[in-house]
BALOKE-976488 format. One line per 3 residues: number of its first residue (from 1); their letters; for each residue x, y, z of N, C-alpha, C. Coordinates in steps of 0.2 Angstrom, whole numbers, always signed. Atoms other than C-alpha are relative to their C-alpha. Example, Ala and Ser with C-alpha at 12.3 -4.5 7.8 and 13.67 -1.06 7.14 Angstrom:
% BALOKE-976488
1> as> +4/-6/+0/+62/-22/+39/+4/+6/+0  -4/-6/-1/+68/-5/+36/-4/+5/+3
This chain:
% BALOKE-976488
1> mad> -5/+2/-4/+651/+606/+573/+7/+1/-4  -6/-2/+3/+669/+612/+570/+4/-6/-2  -4/+6/+2/+681/+600/+561/+7/+2/+3
4> dtp> -7/-1/-4/+697/+598/+572/+6/-3/-4  -5/+3/+4/+707/+590/+558/+5/+5/-2  -4/-5/+2/+723/+599/+555/+0/+1/-7
7> lfp> -1/-2/+8/+725/+608/+538/+6/-4/-3  -7/+3/+3/+743/+601/+536/+1/-5/+6  -1/+5/-6/+743/+585/+547/+8/-2/+0
10> ert> -7/+1/-1/+760/+581/+554/+2/-7/-2  -2/+6/+3/+769/+567/+545/+5/-4/+5  -4/+4/-5/+777/+553/+555/+4/-5/-4
13> esq> -4/+5/+4/+791/+542/+548/+0/-7/+4  +0/+6/-3/+791/+524/+551/+7/-2/+2  -7/+2/-3/+806/+515/+560/+5/-1/-6
16> par> -4/+1/+6/+813/+509/+543/+2/+6/-3  -2/-6/+4/+812/+526/+535/+5/+4/+4  -4/-4/-4/+820/+535/+550/+7/-3/+0
19> aet> -6/+3/+1/+834/+522/+549/+4/+1/-6  -3/-2/+6/+837/+525/+531/+2/+7/-1  -2/-7/-1/+837/+544/+534/+7/+1/+3
22> kaa> -7/-1/-4/+851/+542/+547/+6/-3/-4  -6/+3/+4/+861/+530/+536/+2/+5/-6  -2/-5/+5/+860/+543/+522/+4/+6/+2
25> hdr> -4/-6/-4/+866/+557/+534/+7/-2/+1  -6/+3/-2/+880/+546/+540/+5/-1/-6  -4/+1/+6/+886/+542/+522/+2/+7/-3
28> tka> -2/-7/+2/+885/+561/+518/+6/+3/+4  -5/-2/-4/+896/+565/+533/+6/-3/-1  -6/+4/+1/+908/+551/+529/+3/+3/-7
31> kda> -2/-3/+6/+909/+558/+511/+4/+7/+1  -3/-7/-1/+912/+576/+517/+7/-1/+4  -6/+0/-3/+926/+570/+528/+5/-4/-4
34> gsd> -5/+4/+4/+935/+561/+514/-1/-7/+1  +1/+7/-1/+928/+544/+518/+5/-3/+5  -5/+1/-5/+940/+544/+533/-3/-4/+6
37> tsg> +4/+4/-5/+930/+530/+542/+4/-2/+6  -4/+2/-6/+944/+525/+553/+3/+5/+4  -3/-5/-3/+950/+542/+557/+7/+1/-1
40> hrt> -7/+0/+1/+967/+539/+550/+3/+7/-2  -2/-6/+2/+968/+555/+541/+0/+6/+5  +1/-5/-6/+962/+565/+556/+6/-1/+4
43> rlr> -5/+1/-5/+975/+557/+567/+7/+2/-3  -6/-3/+3/+989/+561/+554/+1/+7/+1  +0/-7/-1/+984/+579/+554/+1/+3/+7
46> qrl> -1/-2/-7/+983/+580/+573/+8/-1/+2  -7/+2/-1/+1001/+572/+574/+4/+6/-3  -4/-5/+3/+1008/+584/+562/-1/+7/+3
49> lgg> +1/-7/-3/+1000/+600/+570/+2/+0/+7  -1/+0/-7/+1003/+594/+588/+7/-2/+2  -6/+3/-1/+1020/+586/+586/+6/+4/-2
52> gde> -6/-4/+2/+1038/+591/+582/+1/-2/-7  -2/+2/+7/+1048/+588/+566/+0/-7/-2  -1/+7/+1/+1049/+570/+569/-7/-4/+1
55> ala> +7/+3/-2/+1030/+567/+573/-2/-5/-5  +3/+5/+5/+1027/+558/+556/+6/-3/-3  -5/+3/+4/+1037/+545/+547/+1/+2/-7
58> dhe> -1/-2/+6/+1044/+548/+530/-6/-1/-5  +5/+2/+5/+1030/+538/+521/-7/+4/+2  +6/-3/-2/+1017/+547/+532/+0/+8/-3
61> vie> +0/-6/+3/+1023/+564/+526/-2/+0/-7  +2/+0/+7/+1021/+559/+508/-7/-2/+0  +8/+2/+0/+1004/+551/+512/-4/+6/+1
64> lll> +4/-6/-2/+998/+567/+520/+0/+5/-6  +0/-4/+5/+1004/+577/+505/-4/-2/-6  +4/+2/+6/+996/+566/+492/-8/+0/+2
67> mqa> +7/-1/-2/+979/+567/+502/-3/+7/-2  +3/-6/+2/+978/+585/+498/-2/+0/-8  +2/+1/+7/+977/+580/+479/-6/-5/-1
70> vpr> +5/+6/+0/+966/+564/+482/-3/-1/+6  +3/+0/-7/+954/+567/+496/-4/-7/+2  +4/+5/-2/+945/+550/+495/+3/-7/-3
73> rdm> -3/+6/+2/+958/+536/+493/+6/-1/+5  -5/+2/-5/+970/+526/+504/+7/+2/-4  -6/-2/+4/+987/+534/+499/+6/-3/+3
76> kpl> -6/+3/-3/+998/+524/+511/+4/-5/-5  -3/+5/+4/+1002/+510/+498/+4/+4/-6  -4/-4/+5/+1007/+524/+485/+6/+3/+3
79> ars> -5/-3/-3/+1017/+533/+497/+6/-5/+1  -5/+5/-2/+1027/+517/+502/+3/-2/-7  -3/+2/+7/+1029/+513/+483/+5/+6/-2
82> lla> -5/-5/+2/+1037/+530/+480/+6/+0/+4  -6/+1/-4/+1049/+528/+494/+4/-5/-2  -4/+6/+2/+1054/+511/+488/+4/+2/-7
85> rfg> -3/-1/+6/+1057/+518/+471/+6/+6/+0  -4/-6/+0/+1066/+535/+475/+5/+0/+6  -5/+1/-5/+1075/+529/+491/-1/+4/+6
88> tla> +0/-5/-6/+1072/+544/+503/-6/+5/-1  +5/-5/+0/+1059/+557/+507/+3/+6/-5  -3/-5/+5/+1071/+570/+498/+0/-2/-7
91> gvl> +0/+2/+7/+1072/+559/+483/-6/+0/-3  +6/+0/+3/+1054/+558/+481/-2/+7/-1  +2/-7/+0/+1051/+577/+484/+4/+3/-6
94> qad> -4/-3/+5/+1065/+581/+472/+0/-3/-7  +0/+3/+7/+1061/+569/+458/-3/+4/-5  +2/-4/+6/+1058/+575/+441/-8/-1/+0
97> prt> +7/+0/+0/+1039/+580/+440/-3/-5/-5  +3/+4/+5/+1036/+571/+424/+1/-8/+2  -1/+7/-2/+1044/+555/+431/-5/-2/+6
100> lal> +5/+1/-6/+1033/+557/+447/-7/-2/-3  +7/+1/+3/+1017/+559/+436/-1/-7/-3  +0/+6/+3/+1021/+543/+427/+0/-6/+4
103> hpg> +0/+6/-5/+1023/+532/+442/-6/-3/+1  +7/+4/-1/+1009/+519/+444/-3/+3/+6  +4/-3/-5/+995/+527/+454/+1/+8/+1
106> mge> -1/-7/+0/+1001/+545/+451/-3/+3/-6  +3/-4/+5/+996/+559/+440/+2/+7/+1  -2/-7/+0/+998/+577/+437/-2/+3/+7
109> ata> +2/-3/-7/+988/+582/+453/+4/-2/+5  -4/+2/-5/+998/+571/+464/+7/+2/+0  -7/-2/+1/+1015/+575/+456/+0/+8/+2
112> aal> +0/-7/-2/+1010/+594/+459/+0/+1/+7  +0/-1/-7/+1006/+591/+477/+7/-2/+3  -7/+1/-3/+1024/+584/+480/+4/+5/-2
115> riv> -5/-5/+2/+1033/+596/+469/-1/+7/+3  +0/-7/-3/+1026/+612/+477/+4/+0/+7  -4/+0/-6/+1035/+607/+493/+7/+2/-1
118> tva> -7/-2/+2/+1052/+608/+485/+0/+7/-3  +0/-7/+2/+1047/+624/+476/+0/+5/+6  +1/-5/-6/+1042/+632/+493/+7/+0/+4
121> atr> -6/+1/-4/+1058/+625/+502/+6/+4/-4  -5/-3/+4/+1069/+631/+488/+0/+8/+0  +1/-7/+0/+1062/+649/+488/+1/+2/+7
124> lar> -1/-2/-7/+1063/+650/+507/+8/+0/+1  -7/+1/-1/+1081/+644/+507/+4/+6/-4  -3/-5/+5/+1085/+656/+492/+0/+7/+4
127> qkv> +1/-7/-3/+1078/+671/+502/+5/+1/+6  -5/+0/-6/+1089/+667/+517/+7/+2/-3  -7/-1/+3/+1104/+667/+506/+0/+8/-3
130> ret> +0/-7/+3/+1099/+684/+498/+0/+5/+5  +1/-5/-6/+1096/+692/+515/+7/+2/+4  -6/-1/-4/+1114/+691/+522/+6/-1/-4
133> pvi> -6/+1/+4/+1132/+691/+516/+1/-8/-1  +0/+7/+1/+1135/+674/+508/+6/-3/+4  -5/+3/-3/+1152/+671/+516/-1/+0/+8
136> gsw> +1/+0/-7/+1145/+675/+533/-6/-5/+2  +6/+4/-1/+1130/+663/+531/+1/-6/-4  -2/+5/+5/+1139/+648/+523/-5/-6/+0
139> qal> +4/+5/-1/+1127/+635/+530/-7/+1/-4  +6/-2/+3/+1112/+644/+523/+1/-1/-8  -1/+2/+7/+1120/+643/+506/+0/-7/-2
142> idy> +0/+7/+1/+1124/+625/+507/-7/-3/+0  +7/+3/+0/+1106/+621/+512/-4/+2/-6  +3/-2/+6/+1100/+631/+497/+2/-4/-6
145> lti> -3/+4/+6/+1111/+622/+485/-2/-7/+0  +1/+7/-1/+1108/+605/+492/-8/-1/-2  +7/+1/+2/+1089/+607/+491/-1/+1/-8
148> dma> +1/-2/+7/+1090/+614/+473/+4/-5/-5  -5/+3/+5/+1104/+603/+466/+1/-8/+1  -3/+6/-2/+1108/+587/+476/-3/-6/-4
151> hlt> +3/+6/+3/+1095/+576/+467/-1/+1/-8  +1/+0/+7/+1096/+582/+449/+3/-6/-3  -3/+6/+4/+1099/+569/+436/+4/+2/-6
154> ler> -5/-3/+4/+1109/+581/+425/+5/+4/+4  -5/-4/-3/+1125/+590/+429/-1/+7/-2  +1/-7/+2/+1122/+609/+430/+6/+4/+3
157> vrv> -5/-5/-2/+1135/+623/+432/-3/+7/+1  +2/-7/-2/+1131/+639/+441/+5/+4/+3  -5/-5/-2/+1140/+655/+445/-4/+4/+5
160> lyl> +3/-5/-5/+1135/+665/+461/+4/+6/+0  -4/-7/+0/+1141/+683/+458/-2/+4/+6  +0/-3/-7/+1144/+693/+474/+2/+8/-1
163> ntk> -3/-7/+0/+1146/+712/+477/+5/+1/+5  -5/-1/-5/+1159/+720/+488/-2/-2/+7  +2/+2/-6/+1149/+716/+503/-2/-8/+1
166> nml> +1/+7/+0/+1148/+698/+498/-8/-2/+0  +7/+2/+1/+1129/+699/+495/-1/-3/-7  +2/+4/+6/+1122/+688/+481/-4/+5/-5
169> ild> +3/-4/+5/+1118/+699/+465/-3/-4/-6  +2/+4/+6/+1116/+685/+452/+1/-7/+1  -1/+8/+0/+1113/+666/+453/-1/-2/-7
172> dlv> +1/+1/+7/+1117/+662/+435/+2/-7/-2  -1/+7/+3/+1115/+645/+427/+3/+1/-7  -5/-1/+6/+1129/+644/+414/+0/-6/-5
175> geg> +0/+5/+5/+1127/+627/+407/-2/-7/+3  +2/+6/-2/+1122/+609/+408/+5/-5/-3  -5/+5/+2/+1134/+594/+406/+6/+0/+4
178> sid> -6/+0/-4/+1151/+590/+412/+4/+6/+0  -3/-6/-1/+1161/+604/+419/+7/+1/-4  -6/-1/+4/+1174/+608/+405/-2/+7/-4
181> eaa> +0/-6/+4/+1176/+622/+393/-6/+0/-5  +6/+0/+4/+1161/+616/+383/-6/+2/+4  +5/-2/-4/+1150/+620/+397/+1/+7/+4
184> ihp> -2/-6/-4/+1159/+635/+406/+7/+3/-3  -6/-3/+3/+1171/+647/+398/+3/+5/+5  -3/-5/-5/+1183/+656/+410/+0/+7/-2
187> rev> +0/-7/+2/+1184/+672/+400/-8/+3/+1  +7/-3/+0/+1165/+673/+399/-3/+1/+7  +2/-1/-7/+1163/+670/+418/+2/+7/+3
190> irr> -3/-6/-3/+1175/+684/+422/-4/+7/-4  +3/-6/+4/+1167/+696/+408/-7/+1/+3  +6/-1/-3/+1150/+693/+416/+0/+3/+6
193> ald> -1/-3/-7/+1156/+698/+433/+2/+7/-1  -1/-7/+1/+1163/+714/+426/-6/+4/-3  +6/-3/+3/+1147/+718/+416/-5/+2/+6
196> iga> +5/-2/-5/+1136/+717/+432/+3/+3/+6  -3/-3/-6/+1149/+725/+444/+1/-5/+6  -2/+5/-6/+1153/+709/+454/+7/+1/+2
199> sal> -7/-1/-2/+1169/+709/+464/+2/-7/+2  -2/+7/-2/+1169/+690/+468/-6/-5/-2  +5/+5/+3/+1160/+674/+463/+2/-7/+4
202> ilv> +0/+7/-3/+1157/+656/+469/-2/-5/-6  +2/+5/+5/+1157/+642/+456/-4/-6/+4  +4/+5/-2/+1144/+628/+459/-2/-5/-5
205> hnh> +3/+5/+4/+1140/+612/+451/-2/-7/+4  +2/+6/-3/+1132/+595/+455/+3/-6/-3  -2/+6/+2/+1137/+577/+453/-6/-5/+0
208> psg> +6/+5/+0/+1122/+566/+448/+1/-7/+3  -2/+6/-2/+1132/+551/+453/-1/-1/+8  +1/+0/-7/+1129/+556/+471/+6/+2/+4
211> spe> -6/-2/-3/+1147/+558/+476/+3/+7/-1  -2/-7/+2/+1153/+576/+478/+8/+1/-1  -8/+0/+1/+1172/+572/+476/+1/+3/-6
214> psr> -1/-3/+7/+1179/+584/+463/+5/-4/-4  -4/+4/+5/+1186/+577/+447/+6/+5/-2  -5/-4/+2/+1202/+583/+439/-2/+6/-4
217> adi> +3/-5/+4/+1192/+593/+427/-3/+6/+4  +3/-5/-4/+1183/+602/+441/+6/+4/+3  -6/-4/-3/+1200/+607/+449/+3/+4/-6
220> dit> -3/-4/+5/+1207/+612/+432/-4/+6/-2  +4/-5/+2/+1193/+623/+427/+0/+6/+5  +0/-4/-5/+1193/+631/+444/+6/+4/+0
223> tri> -6/-3/+0/+1211/+635/+443/+0/+6/-6  +0/-4/+6/+1209/+643/+426/-4/+6/+1  +5/-6/-1/+1194/+654/+431/+3/+5/+6
226> aea> -3/-4/-5/+1203/+659/+447/+6/+5/-2  -6/-3/+3/+1219/+664/+437/-3/+6/-4  +3/-5/+4/+1208/+674/+425/-3/+6/+4
229> grl> +3/-5/-4/+1199/+683/+439/+5/+4/+4  -5/-4/-3/+1215/+688/+448/+3/+6/-4  -3/-6/+4/+1221/+698/+433/-5/+6/-1
232> lgi> +5/-5/+1/+1205/+708/+433/-3/+2/+7  +3/-2/-7/+1202/+710/+452/-6/-4/+2  +6/+4/-2/+1188/+696/+453/+2/-6/+4
235> tvh> -2/+5/-5/+1190/+685/+468/-5/-6/-1  +3/+7/+0/+1185/+666/+466/+0/-2/+7  +1/+2/-7/+1179/+662/+484/+1/-7/+1
238> dhi> +0/+7/-1/+1176/+644/+481/-3/-3/-6  +3/+4/+5/+1170/+630/+470/-3/-5/+4  +4/+5/-4/+1156/+619/+478/-3/-5/-4
241> vig> +3/+6/+4/+1152/+602/+472/-5/-3/+4  +6/+2/-3/+1135/+596/+477/-2/-7/-2  +3/+6/+1/+1129/+578/+478/-5/-3/+5
244> reg> +5/+2/-4/+1116/+567/+486/+4/-2/+7  -4/+2/-6/+1130/+561/+498/+3/+6/+4  -3/-6/-4/+1135/+579/+504/+3/+5/-5
247> hvs> -3/-5/+4/+1145/+593/+497/+8/+0/+2  -7/-1/-1/+1164/+597/+495/+1/+7/-2  -3/-6/+2/+1172/+614/+495/+7/+0/-2
250> lra> -7/+1/+3/+1188/+615/+484/+4/+5/+4  -3/-5/-4/+1193/+630/+495/+2/-4/+7  -1/+4/-6/+1192/+619/+511/+5/-5/-1
253> kgl> -5/+6/+2/+1202/+605/+502/+7/+3/-2  -6/-3/+2/+1216/+618/+498/+1/-1/-8  -1/+1/+7/+1213/+616/+479/-1/+7/-4
256> i> +0/-7/+3/+1211/+635/+476/+5/+4/+3
């Protein structure tokens, strides 16, 4: 008589075993989704991709950026604490990376996730400035300088050298510190212009205090450089002072 018993009998799971298997599967799915059990991260991403520029509040923008570095942690408290410390979204994104990394709850990975935004924005703005004559795209220049300098904690002095078509040929960081002859020498600025074949220049520096109002030293050094330039055919188009509260053009104020 033939034996009808299967060679490999089918195994059946008990109800408790099936329940445990399902629970383990659900835990794996939750882990793979970044433990986003409430769907908060998914909703943030959907609002970002489906909405306009104002779809997310400032703290949500920071939160979503931090999520890229830390996939399984509630980042909302950290995002709010960063805003409370640095004041604005721009203040957070343009804060010194070392300061960001040392903020409670932060580290190198999260600081890098924020810093890369400013790096990308600065390069995009710089490219726009390089593609067109500076004098004809003034707002693009102001946007670039604001992104790059408005939130610096040190005063920096730069000279933008232009060719005969007012295209940027060199963005030169010439010094740090207060804008006087210890940081910027009129003869050296004009000599550099002659060396690279520039026909004009724009002076730029920032005020870490936040106010862009020019000081007497700002006005005096601008006058000296403009006078030196006139003797050798180098035009000083402007001196722009950048601060968190805005910018000031010495040309627009009639100071050049």
